[in-house]
C-alpha positions as CSV (number, residue, x, y, z in Angstrom):
1,X,-17.7,2.4,-7.2
2,X,-17.1,-1.4,-7.2
3,X,-15.6,-1.1,-10.6
4,X,-13.1,1.6,-9.3
5,X,-12.2,-0.5,-6.3
6,X,-11.6,-3.7,-8.5
7,X,-9.6,-1.6,-11.0
8,X,-7.5,-0.2,-8.0
9,X,-6.9,-3.9,-6.7
10,X,-5.9,-5.1,-10.1
11,X,-3.5,-2.0,-10.5
12,X,-1.8,-2.8,-7.1
13,X,-1.4,-6.4,-7.9
14,X,0.1,-5.6,-11.3
15,X,2.4,-3.0,-9.6
16,X,3.5,-5.5,-6.9
17,X,4.3,-8.0,-9.6
18,X,6.1,-5.4,-11.6
19,X,8.2,-4.2,-8.6
20,X,9.3,-7.7,-7.8
21,X,10.1,-8.7,-11.3
22,X,13.7,-7.2,-10.9
23,X,14.8,-7.9,-7.3
24,X,17.6,-5.9,-5.7
25,X,20.6,-8.1,-5.1
26,X,23.0,-8.2,-2.3
27,X,26.8,-7.2,-3.1
28,X,27.9,-10.6,-4.2
29,X,29.7,-12.2,-7.1
30,X,28.7,-11.2,-10.6
31,X,25.8,-13.4,-11.9
32,X,24.2,-13.9,-8.5
33,X,20.5,-13.3,-8.1
34,X,20.4,-13.4,-4.3
35,X,17.4,-11.3,-3.2
36,X,18.1,-8.8,-0.4
37,X,16.4,-10.3,2.6
38,X,15.0,-6.9,3.7
39,X,13.0,-6.9,0.4
40,X,11.4,-10.2,1.0
41,X,10.7,-9.2,4.7
42,X,9.2,-5.9,3.7
43,X,7.0,-7.5,1.0
44,X,5.8,-10.2,3.4
45,X,5.0,-7.7,6.1
46,X,3.0,-5.6,3.6
47,X,1.1,-8.7,2.4
48,X,0.3,-9.7,5.8
49,X,-0.8,-6.3,7.1
50,X,-3.1,-5.8,3.9
51,X,-4.6,-9.3,4.3
52,X,-5.2,-8.6,8.1
53,X,-6.6,-5.1,7.4
54,X,-4.0,-3.7,9.8
55,X,-4.2,-0.1,8.9
56,X,-1.6,1.2,11.5
57,X,0.9,-1.4,10.2
58,X,0.3,-0.5,6.5
59,X,0.6,3.3,6.9
60,X,3.7,2.9,9.1
61,X,5.5,1.3,6.0
62,X,5.2,4.8,4.3
63,X,7.1,8.0,4.8
64,X,4.9,10.8,6.4
65,X,4.8,12.7,3.0
66,X,4.2,9.6,0.8
67,X,2.1,9.8,-2.2
68,X,-0.2,7.0,-3.5
69,X,-1.5,7.2,-7.0
70,X,-4.1,4.6,-7.7
71,X,-5.4,4.2,-11.2
72,X,-8.4,6.4,-12.2
73,X,-8.6,8.1,-8.8
74,X,-7.3,11.2,-7.3
75,X,-3.9,10.8,-5.5
76,X,-3.5,10.4,-1.8
77,X,-0.7,12.3,0.0
78,X,0.4,11.6,3.7
79,X,-0.2,8.7,6.0
80,X,-3.5,9.9,7.0
81,X,-4.8,10.0,3.5
82,X,-3.2,6.6,2.8
83,X,-4.9,5.3,5.8
84,X,-8.3,6.3,4.4
85,X,-7.5,4.7,1.0
86,X,-6.4,1.5,2.6
87,X,-9.4,1.5,5.0
88,X,-11.7,1.3,2.0
89,X,-9.4,-1.0,0.2
90,X,-9.1,-3.5,3.1
91,X,-12.5,-3.2,4.6
92,X,-14.6,-2.5,1.6
93,X,-16.9,-4.8,-0.2
94,X,-14.1,-6.3,-2.3
95,X,-11.7,-7.0,0.6
96,X,-8.5,-8.7,-0.6
97,X,-8.2,-12.3,0.6
98,X,-5.1,-13.3,-1.1
99,X,-2.3,-12.1,-3.3
100,X,1.4,-13.1,-3.5
101,X,4.8,-11.8,-4.5
102,X,7.4,-13.9,-6.3
103,X,10.6,-14.1,-4.4
104,X,13.5,-15.8,-6.5
């Protein structure tokens, strides 16, 4: 069970880094790499909610019919199911205490 939770954490952190590797840009001159501020704000809100274990804040970031597909586990569909997953993720024995996103 612990191995599965650790693998899930590693998968999330890898995914978080992968998603932020190609930031969305604001309509601006060619060659600009200005990150859309809403992306940075959303990433920071997610980071803080996960570290605080704030399940209502985490699940509110997802659409009602969202699907979460953690590695080597069944998928979770809907906010209630995602809340159960994040409840174990944020309040389990391997509670995350730090992670980061890179913002250009």
